[in-house]
Structure formats: structure tokens, C-alpha cells
Wavefront OBJ file of the C-alpha trace (Angstrom):
o trace
v -11.953 -8.867 -20.750
v -8.144 -9.059 -20.708
v -7.931 -5.438 -21.789
v -10.169 -4.364 -18.883
v -7.943 -6.333 -16.452
v -4.824 -4.720 -17.938
v -6.199 -1.206 -17.621
v -7.646 -1.790 -14.138
v -4.391 -3.282 -12.857
v -2.352 -0.418 -14.293
v -4.640 2.168 -12.693
v -4.600 0.428 -9.313
v -0.807 0.174 -9.291
v -0.509 3.740 -10.600
v -2.624 5.074 -7.760
v -0.535 3.071 -5.287
v 2.583 4.693 -6.709
v 0.970 8.112 -6.432
v 0.065 7.676 -2.774
v 3.462 6.280 -1.803
v 5.310 8.909 -3.821
v 3.306 11.664 -2.063
v 4.070 10.117 1.340
v 7.789 10.115 0.540
v 8.150 13.452 -1.190
v 5.220 15.581 0.058
v 3.646 14.454 3.337
v 6.731 13.400 5.269
v 8.685 16.543 4.332
v 5.678 18.584 5.470
v 5.564 16.646 8.752
v 9.318 17.029 9.175
v 8.953 20.817 8.843
v 6.467 21.030 11.695
v 7.471 21.603 15.310
v 8.835 18.390 16.830
v 5.735 17.144 18.593
v 3.494 17.858 15.621
v 5.795 15.999 13.218
v 5.796 12.852 15.358
v 2.051 12.977 15.963
v 1.313 13.492 12.256
v 3.484 10.539 11.309
v 1.822 8.371 13.958
v -1.636 9.274 12.654
v -0.545 8.672 9.065
v 0.910 5.343 10.073
v -2.383 4.285 11.651
v -4.480 5.471 8.714
v -2.364 4.190 5.815
v -1.215 1.148 7.789
v -4.790 -0.108 7.759
v -5.259 0.395 4.005
v -1.936 -0.338 2.344
v -1.681 -4.095 2.972
v -4.843 -4.610 0.928
v -3.602 -2.272 -1.791
v -0.197 -3.920 -2.076
v -1.544 -7.480 -2.032
v -4.382 -6.496 -4.398
v -1.876 -4.975 -6.845
v 0.220 -8.130 -6.720
v -2.806 -10.404 -7.247
v -4.065 -8.325 -10.168
v -0.613 -8.378 -11.776
v -0.356 -12.150 -11.309
v -3.773 -12.707 -12.832
v -2.811 -10.470 -15.767
v 0.425 -12.415 -16.235
v -1.437 -15.745 -16.251
v -4.351 -14.602 -18.399
v -2.104 -12.828 -20.890
v 0.680 -15.379 -20.948
v 0.654 -15.735 -24.756
v 0.175 -12.024 -25.409
v 2.852 -9.414 -26.069
v 4.266 -7.877 -22.932
v 3.647 -10.897 -20.708
v 7.290 -10.960 -19.681
v 7.090 -7.340 -18.550
v 4.039 -8.162 -16.437
v 5.853 -11.101 -14.839
v 8.799 -8.836 -13.954
v 6.385 -6.190 -12.603
v 4.703 -8.846 -10.451
v 8.154 -9.943 -9.170
v 8.913 -6.343 -8.252
v 5.587 -6.101 -6.416
v 6.569 -9.251 -4.490
v 9.790 -7.467 -3.543
v 7.775 -4.446 -2.389
v 5.502 -6.640 -0.251
v 8.507 -8.406 1.301
v 10.193 -5.065 1.971
v 7.022 -3.840 3.614
v 6.637 -6.873 5.871
v 10.293 -7.240 6.807
v 11.513 -3.653 6.960
v 8.777 -1.012 7.076
v 5.857 -2.572 8.973
v 7.863 -3.297 12.146
v 8.901 0.343 12.368
v 5.407 1.535 11.476
v 3.796 -0.731 14.084
v 5.960 0.845 16.759
v 5.669 4.435 15.604
v 1.917 4.494 15.179
v 1.496 3.989 18.925
v 3.867 6.735 19.985
v 2.730 9.840 21.725
v 4.810 12.768 22.928
v 4.935 11.113 26.341
v 5.943 7.556 25.319
v 8.083 7.919 22.196
v 11.619 6.539 22.437
v 14.637 8.830 22.445
v 15.699 7.517 19.016
v 12.310 8.151 17.354
v 13.831 10.456 14.726
v 16.442 7.872 13.819
v 13.716 5.260 13.446
v 11.706 7.623 11.236
v 14.788 8.316 9.124
v 15.376 4.555 8.716
v 11.712 4.110 7.673
v 12.118 6.933 5.142
v 15.209 5.361 3.580
v 13.482 1.987 3.232
v 10.401 3.742 1.833
v 12.429 5.558 -0.850
v 13.690 2.199 -2.079
v 10.208 0.714 -1.997
v 8.884 3.670 -3.995
v 11.574 3.071 -6.614
v 10.571 -0.591 -6.803
v 6.863 0.108 -7.294
v 7.574 2.921 -9.789
v 9.572 0.366 -11.823
v 6.678 -2.121 -11.545
v 4.227 0.523 -12.709
v 6.440 1.510 -15.623
v 6.615 -2.121 -16.727
v 2.858 -2.524 -16.493
v 2.284 0.676 -18.455
v 4.757 -0.473 -21.108
v 3.053 -3.881 -21.307
v -0.317 -2.168 -21.670
v 0.959 -0.012 -24.507
l 1 2 3 4 5 6 7 8 9 10 11 12 13 14 15 16 17 18 19 20 21 22 23 24 25 26 27 28 29 30 31 32 33 34 35 36 37 38 39 40 41 42 43 44 45 46 47 48 49 50 51 52 53 54 55 56 57 58 59 60 61 62 63 64 65 66 67 68 69 70 71 72 73 74 75 76 77 78 79 80 81 82 83 84 85 86 87 88 89 90 91 92 93 94 95 96 97 98 99 100 101 102 103 104 105 106 107 108 109 110 111 112 113 114 115 116 117 118 119 120 121 122 123 124 125 126 127 128 129 130 131 132 133 134 135 136 137 138 139 140 141 142 143 144 145 146 147 148
């Protein structure tokens, strides 16, 4: 049963990393290459769509990691899982404190009501997101190492 939990948790976190990596390094660069209105509208739609799903995915990943850490406390790699869970806590805190406030504003923007500094706000979101991606990549690497 522990092995199934370990594999499931690693897959869930790995998929989270894949989605967030693609947002940072594929989708947003595509949006940024579109004409100005299209870029902002694409980001707003992505913010609405992923903003509804990601809280569950982040919290679910953290809960699964915590359960693995508790259930596997006396098994090899438990320390790595605890560190991975701590990194996932950091990613959740970053999301709540830094990224979600910007996302909540930007997902309501249209061409008519966006603020003049919308590009600056998107650039700030991108910088925070790059750091968050690095944090969850590190968490995933630790989980994969603990699984091996």
C-alpha cells in the first residue's frame, strides 16, 4: 500500500510540475508573442481555467506528500519526502501570497478595463512563477529520489 501511495504521489506532483513548467516556458511565451490584445485575453482565460484547478492540485500534492512522510517515517527516503513536503508548503504560500492576488485581478481584465500597467503585473507574475516552478521541480526531484 505504501508503494502505491509513493508512486501515486510522485505522478501527481510530476504532472503538476509538467503543467506549471509548460505555463512558464511554453504557453506564456506563446501568449506574449501574440498581438497585444490576444496576449492579455489568452492570459486572462488561462488564469480563469487554471485558477479553478490548481488550488486543489497544489493542496492535494501537499497532502499526499505529508501522508507519505507519515506512513513511511521509518523507511529509507523519509527525510527527502519531508523536505519535499516543506517545499510544497513554500509553493502553496507563494501561490497564496504572491501569485493568486495578481491572477485574481488579471483573470477579470478585458481589453476595455485592463490597467495601464498590466504588462508589468504579468511580468511580476512570471518572475514569481519561475521561482515557484523551481521550488516544485526540487520537490518532485526529492520525491522521485525517495521513491528510487
